[in-house]
C-alpha positions as CSV (number, residue, x, y, z in Angstrom):
1,M,21.0,-20.9,17.7
2,L,23.2,-18.7,15.5
3,E,21.8,-15.7,13.8
4,K,21.9,-15.1,10.1
5,I,23.1,-11.8,8.7
6,Y,21.6,-10.2,5.6
7,D,22.6,-6.8,4.4
8,N,23.4,-5.7,8.0
9,I,20.0,-7.0,9.1
10,T,19.9,-9.8,11.6
11,I,17.4,-12.6,10.8
12,K,17.0,-14.9,13.8
13,P,15.8,-18.5,13.5
14,I,12.0,-18.5,13.7
15,V,10.0,-20.8,16.0
16,V,6.5,-21.3,14.4
17,Q,3.9,-20.1,16.9
18,I,0.4,-21.7,17.2
19,A,-1.2,-18.8,15.4
20,Y,0.7,-19.7,12.2
21,S,0.3,-23.4,12.4
22,G,-1.2,-24.8,9.2
23,K,-0.4,-21.6,7.1
24,R,1.8,-21.5,4.0
25,L,5.5,-21.1,4.6
26,D,5.8,-18.1,2.2
27,W,2.8,-16.4,3.8
28,V,4.2,-16.9,7.3
29,L,7.6,-15.5,6.4
30,S,6.1,-12.5,4.6
31,E,4.0,-11.8,7.8
32,L,7.0,-12.1,10.1
33,L,9.5,-10.4,7.8
34,P,7.6,-7.5,6.3
35,Q,10.8,-5.7,5.2
36,F,11.1,-8.3,2.4
37,S,8.7,-8.8,-0.5
38,R,6.8,-12.1,-0.8
39,S,8.3,-12.7,-4.2
40,Q,11.8,-12.3,-2.6
41,I,10.9,-14.8,0.1
42,K,9.5,-17.3,-2.5
43,R,12.8,-17.1,-4.4
44,W,14.8,-17.9,-1.2
45,I,12.6,-21.0,-0.6
46,I,12.9,-22.1,-4.2
47,N,16.7,-21.5,-4.1
48,K,16.9,-23.7,-1.0
49,K,17.9,-20.9,1.3
50,V,15.1,-21.7,3.8
51,V,15.4,-24.6,6.1
52,I,12.7,-26.1,8.3
53,N,14.0,-28.4,11.1
54,N,17.1,-29.0,9.0
55,Q,15.0,-30.0,6.0
56,I,16.2,-27.9,2.9
57,S,13.9,-29.2,0.2
58,V,10.6,-27.3,1.0
59,L,8.1,-25.5,-1.2
60,P,6.6,-22.1,-0.7
61,K,3.2,-23.7,-0.3
62,K,4.3,-26.0,2.5
63,K,2.1,-25.8,5.6
64,V,4.1,-25.1,8.7
65,I,3.5,-26.7,12.1
66,S,3.7,-25.1,15.5
67,G,7.1,-25.6,17.1
68,E,9.0,-26.0,13.8
69,I,12.2,-24.0,13.5
70,I,12.7,-21.9,10.3
71,E,16.2,-20.8,9.4
72,I,17.2,-18.6,6.5
73,N,20.7,-19.3,5.2
74,D,23.3,-17.9,2.8
75,I,21.4,-14.9,1.4
76,N,24.1,-12.3,1.7
77,N,24.8,-12.6,-2.0
78,D,21.2,-12.5,-3.1
79,S,21.1,-9.7,-5.7
80,T,19.1,-6.5,-5.2
81,S,16.2,-7.4,-7.5
82,D,12.6,-6.9,-8.3
83,C,10.0,-9.8,-8.7
84,N,11.2,-10.2,-12.3
85,N,14.6,-11.1,-10.9
86,N,16.0,-8.1,-12.8
87,I,18.7,-5.8,-11.1
88,L,17.1,-2.6,-9.9
89,I,18.5,0.4,-11.6
90,P,18.8,3.8,-9.8
91,Q,16.9,6.5,-11.9
92,N,17.1,10.2,-11.6
93,I,13.4,10.7,-11.1
94,S,12.2,13.9,-9.3
95,L,10.4,13.4,-6.0
96,N,8.0,15.9,-4.5
97,I,9.6,16.1,-1.0
98,V,7.3,17.5,1.7
99,Y,9.7,16.9,4.6
100,E,13.2,15.4,5.1
101,D,15.7,14.9,8.0
102,N,18.4,12.4,8.7
103,D,16.0,9.6,9.5
104,I,12.8,10.0,7.4
105,L,11.6,11.3,4.1
106,V,8.0,12.3,3.4
107,I,6.9,12.6,-0.2
108,N,3.8,13.7,-2.1
109,K,3.5,10.8,-4.6
110,P,2.0,11.7,-8.0
111,S,-0.5,9.5,-9.9
112,N,0.8,7.0,-12.5
113,M,3.8,6.2,-10.4
114,V,4.3,2.7,-8.8
115,V,5.9,2.6,-5.4
116,H,7.8,-0.7,-5.7
117,P,8.8,-2.6,-8.9
118,G,6.6,-5.4,-9.9
119,V,5.9,-7.8,-12.8
120,K,4.6,-5.1,-15.1
121,N,6.5,-2.1,-13.6
122,N,10.3,-2.6,-13.1
123,K,11.3,1.0,-13.6
124,D,10.2,4.6,-13.0
125,T,9.1,3.7,-9.5
126,V,9.5,5.4,-6.2
127,L,12.1,2.8,-5.3
128,N,14.2,3.5,-8.4
129,A,14.1,7.2,-7.5
130,L,15.2,6.4,-3.9
131,L,18.1,4.3,-5.1
132,Y,19.4,7.3,-7.2
133,R,19.0,9.8,-4.4
134,Y,20.1,7.6,-1.5
135,P,22.5,4.9,-2.9
136,S,22.9,3.2,0.5
137,I,19.2,3.0,1.3
138,M,19.0,-0.7,0.1
139,Q,21.1,-1.6,3.1
140,I,18.0,-0.9,5.3
141,S,15.9,-3.6,3.7
142,K,14.8,-5.0,0.3
143,Q,12.0,-2.4,0.4
144,A,14.6,0.4,0.6
145,G,13.0,1.9,3.7
146,I,9.5,1.9,2.3
147,V,7.1,1.2,5.1
148,Q,3.8,1.9,3.4
149,R,2.5,1.9,-0.2
150,L,0.0,3.8,-2.3
151,D,-1.6,2.3,-5.4
152,K,-0.1,3.4,-8.7
153,D,-2.8,6.0,-9.4
154,T,-3.4,7.1,-5.8
155,T,-1.7,10.4,-5.0
156,G,-0.5,11.8,-1.7
157,L,1.7,11.4,1.4
158,M,4.1,8.6,1.9
159,I,6.7,8.2,4.6
160,I,10.1,6.5,4.0
161,A,12.8,5.5,6.5
162,K,16.4,6.5,5.8
163,T,17.9,4.5,8.6
164,Y,17.4,1.0,9.8
165,L,16.4,2.1,13.3
166,A,13.8,4.5,11.9
167,Y,12.6,1.7,9.6
168,T,12.0,-0.8,12.5
169,N,10.4,1.9,14.7
170,L,8.1,3.0,11.9
171,L,7.1,-0.6,11.2
172,Q,6.2,-1.0,14.9
173,S,4.2,2.3,14.8
174,F,2.2,1.0,11.9
175,K,1.7,-2.3,13.6
176,M,0.4,-0.6,16.8
177,K,-1.9,1.6,14.7
178,Q,-0.2,4.7,15.9
179,V,0.0,6.3,12.5
180,I,-3.0,8.3,11.4
181,K,-3.7,8.3,7.7
182,E,-6.5,10.3,6.1
183,Y,-7.6,10.4,2.4
184,D,-9.8,12.6,0.2
185,A,-12.0,10.7,-2.2
186,V,-14.7,11.4,-4.7
187,V,-17.2,8.6,-4.8
188,C,-20.4,7.7,-6.7
189,G,-23.8,8.3,-5.0
190,T,-24.8,10.3,-2.0
191,F,-25.2,9.2,1.6
192,S,-28.1,9.2,4.0
193,Y,-25.8,9.9,7.0
194,N,-22.9,12.3,7.4
195,A,-20.5,9.7,8.6
196,G,-20.1,5.9,8.7
197,I,-17.8,3.0,9.4
198,I,-17.1,-0.1,7.3
199,S,-15.8,-3.1,9.2
200,Q,-15.4,-5.9,6.7
201,P,-12.5,-8.4,6.4
202,I,-10.5,-8.3,3.1
203,R,-8.5,-10.9,1.3
204,R,-7.1,-11.5,-2.2
205,H,-9.7,-12.5,-4.7
206,S,-9.8,-16.3,-5.3
207,I,-9.9,-16.0,-9.1
208,N,-8.6,-12.5,-10.0
209,R,-5.3,-12.4,-8.1
210,T,-4.7,-8.7,-8.8
211,C,-7.9,-7.8,-6.9
212,M,-8.9,-7.8,-3.3
213,T,-12.4,-8.6,-2.0
214,V,-14.5,-8.6,1.1
215,H,-14.5,-12.1,2.5
216,P,-15.4,-13.5,6.0
217,H,-12.0,-15.3,6.1
218,G,-10.0,-12.2,5.2
219,K,-7.9,-10.0,7.4
220,P,-9.8,-7.5,9.6
221,A,-10.2,-4.1,7.9
222,V,-11.8,-1.0,9.3
223,T,-12.6,2.2,7.3
224,R,-14.2,5.3,8.7
225,Y,-15.5,8.1,6.5
226,S,-17.3,11.4,6.7
227,V,-19.1,13.4,4.0
228,V,-17.4,16.6,3.0
229,E,-19.9,17.7,0.4
230,S,-22.5,16.2,-2.1
231,F,-22.8,17.0,-5.7
232,G,-26.4,16.7,-6.8
233,R,-27.7,13.2,-6.1
234,T,-24.9,11.4,-8.0
235,Y,-21.5,12.1,-6.4
236,S,-20.0,12.9,-3.1
237,R,-16.6,14.1,-1.7
238,I,-15.6,12.2,1.5
239,R,-12.8,12.2,4.0
240,V,-11.6,8.7,4.8
241,Y,-9.8,7.5,7.9
242,L,-8.0,4.2,7.9
243,E,-7.7,2.1,11.0
244,T,-6.0,-0.7,9.1
245,G,-3.9,-0.8,6.0
246,R,-5.1,-3.6,3.7
247,T,-4.3,-3.6,0.0
248,H,-6.8,-1.5,-1.9
249,Q,-8.8,-1.2,1.3
250,I,-10.6,2.1,0.6
251,R,-11.5,1.1,-3.0
252,V,-12.8,-2.3,-1.9
253,H,-14.8,-1.0,1.0
254,M,-16.4,1.8,-0.9
255,A,-17.4,-0.5,-3.7
256,Y,-18.8,-2.9,-1.1
257,I,-21.2,-0.3,0.1
258,N,-22.1,0.7,-3.4
259,H,-20.2,3.9,-3.4
260,P,-17.2,3.1,-5.7
261,V,-14.4,5.7,-6.0
262,V,-14.9,7.7,-9.2
263,G,-12.6,6.5,-12.0
264,D,-11.9,3.2,-10.3
265,V,-12.3,0.7,-13.2
266,K,-11.0,-2.2,-11.1
267,Y,-13.7,-2.0,-8.4
268,G,-16.2,0.5,-9.8
269,I,-17.2,1.4,-13.3
270,K,-15.8,3.7,-16.0
271,F,-18.1,6.7,-16.4
272,K,-20.2,6.7,-19.5
273,N,-22.3,9.6,-20.6
274,S,-25.9,8.9,-20.0
275,T,-28.2,9.0,-23.0
276,T,-31.3,7.9,-21.2
277,G,-32.2,11.3,-19.8
278,K,-32.2,9.9,-16.2
279,L,-29.2,12.0,-15.2
280,S,-29.0,15.7,-15.7
281,I,-25.3,16.2,-16.4
282,S,-23.9,19.1,-18.3
283,D,-21.4,18.7,-21.1
284,D,-18.4,19.9,-19.1
285,V,-19.2,17.6,-16.2
286,S,-19.6,14.7,-18.6
287,I,-16.3,15.4,-20.3
288,C,-14.5,15.8,-17.0
289,L,-15.8,12.5,-15.6
290,S,-15.2,10.5,-18.8
291,S,-11.6,11.8,-19.0
292,F,-10.8,11.2,-15.4
293,N,-8.6,8.2,-15.9
294,R,-7.7,7.1,-12.4
295,Q,-9.3,6.5,-9.0
296,A,-10.1,9.8,-7.4
297,L,-8.2,9.1,-4.2
298,H,-5.6,11.2,-2.4
299,A,-3.7,10.6,0.8
300,C,-4.1,14.1,2.2
301,K,-2.9,13.8,5.8
302,L,-0.2,11.8,7.7
303,Q,0.3,12.1,11.4
304,L,2.7,10.1,13.6
305,V,5.4,10.3,16.3
306,H,8.8,10.7,14.8
307,P,10.6,7.3,15.0
308,I,13.8,8.8,16.5
309,T,13.1,12.1,18.1
310,R,9.6,11.0,19.4
311,L,8.2,14.4,18.5
312,K,4.6,14.5,17.2
313,M,4.5,15.4,13.6
314,H,1.9,15.8,10.9
315,W,1.7,16.8,7.2
316,I,-1.2,17.9,5.0
317,V,-1.1,18.3,1.2
318,P,-3.9,19.8,-0.9
319,L,-5.8,18.0,-3.6
320,P,-3.8,17.4,-6.8
321,E,-4.8,19.5,-9.8
322,D,-6.9,16.8,-11.5
323,M,-9.0,16.1,-8.4
324,L,-9.4,19.8,-7.7
325,K,-10.7,20.3,-11.3
326,L,-13.1,17.3,-10.8
327,V,-14.5,18.7,-7.6
328,T,-14.8,22.2,-9.1
329,V,-16.7,20.8,-12.1
330,L,-19.0,18.6,-10.0
331,K,-20.0,21.6,-7.9
332,K,-21.9,22.9,-11.0
333,M,-24.3,20.0,-10.6
């Protein structure tokens, strides 16, 4: 079988394995081709660029069968685009670069910055900034070398590949769980133990498709945490260690055990000053909590083997200013 070429990336015909039998076509391709977004893959299918056993007219929701052959044709002219099908525009956006060499880039992402363009965010993203600084980076993949993501309002360390070889090696490292990621978080409540583990599968919410949820039929997800310090009986600062990398994993898991991340309005609650007298919170603490307008979550440490040199490397960044202020104020409790 002939191989198909896409932006210098070879996509071989895919034989559906038993593990994927009965799954949606778009889901299977997004699992097997992680360098492309699911929206991109859906567009290929809709535009009849995906063939199954020589059948062109298929839908994204088609259930594939073990042994079927999937081919992806004629996508060399598919425009560089986001999920709105708009052309991505390079933007001169400053990036806080922690480390850089010929193969990788490590940045400290600020809050209120999306990593990859989406339906509601098609500019001012990390990808737009990468396109400006490294014009050829889109030749690596449609994700422009991005191998991991942080939520819009989560701050901290991200690694980005600058070459295709680094990209594929990093994807493999993440798949083999050889990348260590640690996070600082401020959560509601205090803990009876100094450490714990949450092993609960996660999948997309059946009704609210922008949310994830713990579900027995979800993908395996494991989160470890240790308590750094407690603030009175109402808040704690924890260090979180991810063994898997599911969307919103920390936020979903912490909410599941009734310790939602402070400021997380999607999975927790927005702080409201208590007027019942049950909580003894000073005015400055109350003001700080009510004005903290994002989830208090920060990717503080990243450790891995360099995808090319094979040297062990790690990076640590301190708490951002807003979280540092939050912790300082909470200590007064």
